[in-house]
VEXDREN-2710 file (C-alpha; in Angstrom, 1 decimal):
% VEXDREN-2710
k/r/px/py/pz
1/UNK/53.0/-187.6/8.3
2/UNK/52.6/-184.7/5.1
3/UNK/49.4/-184.5/7.2
4/UNK/50.3/-183.2/10.6
5/UNK/51.8/-181.3/9.2
6/UNK/49.6/-179.2/7.2
7/UNK/47.2/-179.3/10.1
8/UNK/49.8/-178.1/12.5
9/UNK/50.0/-174.9/9.8
10/UNK/46.4/-174.5/8.9
11/UNK/46.3/-174.3/13.5
12/UNK/49.3/-171.9/13.2
13/UNK/47.2/-169.7/10.2
14/UNK/44.5/-169.6/11.9
15/UNK/46.1/-168.7/15.1
16/UNK/47.8/-165.5/13.8
17/UNK/44.5/-164.5/11.8
18/UNK/42.4/-165.2/15.2
19/UNK/45.3/-162.4/16.2
20/UNK/44.9/-160.2/13.8
21/UNK/41.8/-159.6/14.0
22/UNK/41.7/-159.4/17.6
23/UNK/44.2/-156.6/17.1
24/UNK/42.3/-154.6/14.8
25/UNK/39.4/-152.5/16.8
26/UNK/37.7/-149.3/16.1
27/UNK/38.8/-146.9/18.1
28/UNK/37.1/-145.2/20.4
29/UNK/36.0/-141.9/20.6
30/UNK/37.4/-139.4/22.9
31/UNK/38.0/-135.7/23.5
32/UNK/40.4/-134.0/22.5
33/UNK/43.4/-133.6/24.4
34/UNK/43.0/-129.7/24.2
35/UNK/39.4/-129.8/25.3
36/UNK/38.2/-127.4/28.1
37/UNK/37.6/-129.4/31.2
38/UNK/33.8/-130.0/31.8
39/UNK/32.7/-129.0/28.2
40/UNK/30.3/-131.0/25.8
41/UNK/30.3/-131.6/22.2
42/UNK/27.9/-130.0/20.4
43/UNK/26.4/-129.4/16.6
44/UNK/24.8/-125.8/15.7
45/UNK/21.3/-126.2/13.8
46/UNK/19.9/-123.6/11.7
47/UNK/16.2/-123.6/13.5
48/UNK/15.3/-120.3/11.6
49/UNK/12.7/-121.6/9.4
50/UNK/10.6/-122.6/12.7
51/UNK/8.7/-119.6/13.9
52/UNK/11.3/-117.7/16.6
53/UNK/14.0/-119.6/16.6
54/UNK/17.5/-118.8/15.2
55/UNK/20.2/-121.3/15.9
56/UNK/19.9/-124.2/18.5
57/UNK/22.9/-126.4/19.7
58/UNK/21.8/-130.2/19.4
59/UNK/24.2/-132.7/22.1
60/UNK/25.7/-136.0/21.2
61/UNK/22.6/-137.2/22.9
62/UNK/19.8/-135.4/20.7
63/UNK/18.7/-133.0/23.4
64/UNK/18.7/-129.2/22.0
65/UNK/19.3/-126.6/23.6
66/UNK/18.6/-122.9/22.6
67/UNK/21.4/-120.5/23.6
68/UNK/20.2/-117.1/24.9
69/UNK/23.0/-115.5/22.9
70/UNK/25.4/-117.6/20.5
71/UNK/28.1/-115.7/18.7
72/UNK/27.8/-114.3/15.3
73/UNK/31.3/-116.3/14.7
74/UNK/29.3/-120.0/15.5
75/UNK/26.2/-119.1/13.5
76/UNK/26.9/-121.7/10.9
77/UNK/24.1/-125.0/10.9
78/UNK/26.3/-127.7/11.1
79/UNK/29.2/-126.5/13.3
80/UNK/31.0/-128.8/15.8
81/UNK/31.4/-126.9/18.9
82/UNK/32.6/-127.5/22.8
83/UNK/30.3/-125.8/25.1
84/UNK/29.6/-125.1/28.5
85/UNK/26.3/-124.0/29.6
86/UNK/23.6/-123.0/32.9
87/UNK/20.5/-123.7/32.2
88/UNK/18.4/-120.1/32.4
89/UNK/14.6/-119.6/33.3
90/UNK/13.3/-117.5/30.5
91/UNK/10.2/-117.5/28.4
92/UNK/10.8/-118.4/24.9
93/UNK/8.8/-118.4/21.7
94/UNK/10.8/-121.0/19.8
95/UNK/9.7/-123.7/22.3
96/UNK/12.1/-126.1/20.3
97/UNK/14.8/-126.4/23.0
98/UNK/16.1/-126.0/26.8
99/UNK/17.2/-122.1/26.9
100/UNK/20.5/-121.9/28.3
101/UNK/23.5/-119.3/29.1
102/UNK/27.0/-120.3/27.1
103/UNK/30.0/-119.5/29.6
104/UNK/32.2/-121.4/27.1
105/UNK/31.8/-122.1/23.4
106/UNK/34.8/-123.1/21.0
107/UNK/34.5/-124.3/17.9
108/UNK/35.9/-128.0/17.2
109/UNK/39.1/-128.7/15.0
END
């Protein structure tokens, strides 16, 4: 009888442990509730050491954008921003990113 009780206690303990493990999952990354619709996250990267380059924007997929103009307040390497952009057909001596015109930019909090 004592063995049955121990087995029953172990089964109940395993069940609750499994429930606890299943309930503990990493929260998914979501965009902030205040994010402008249609924006994407990017990180400002300082590429001034490359000839002809200034600041680029790196998207989460690793692709790089070369903004035609980047406001001074966003010219800080490592700064996380939300952006909207459109591609533009211009010549550039940087050749390290897709030339874009920013239509929206805001620092992430």
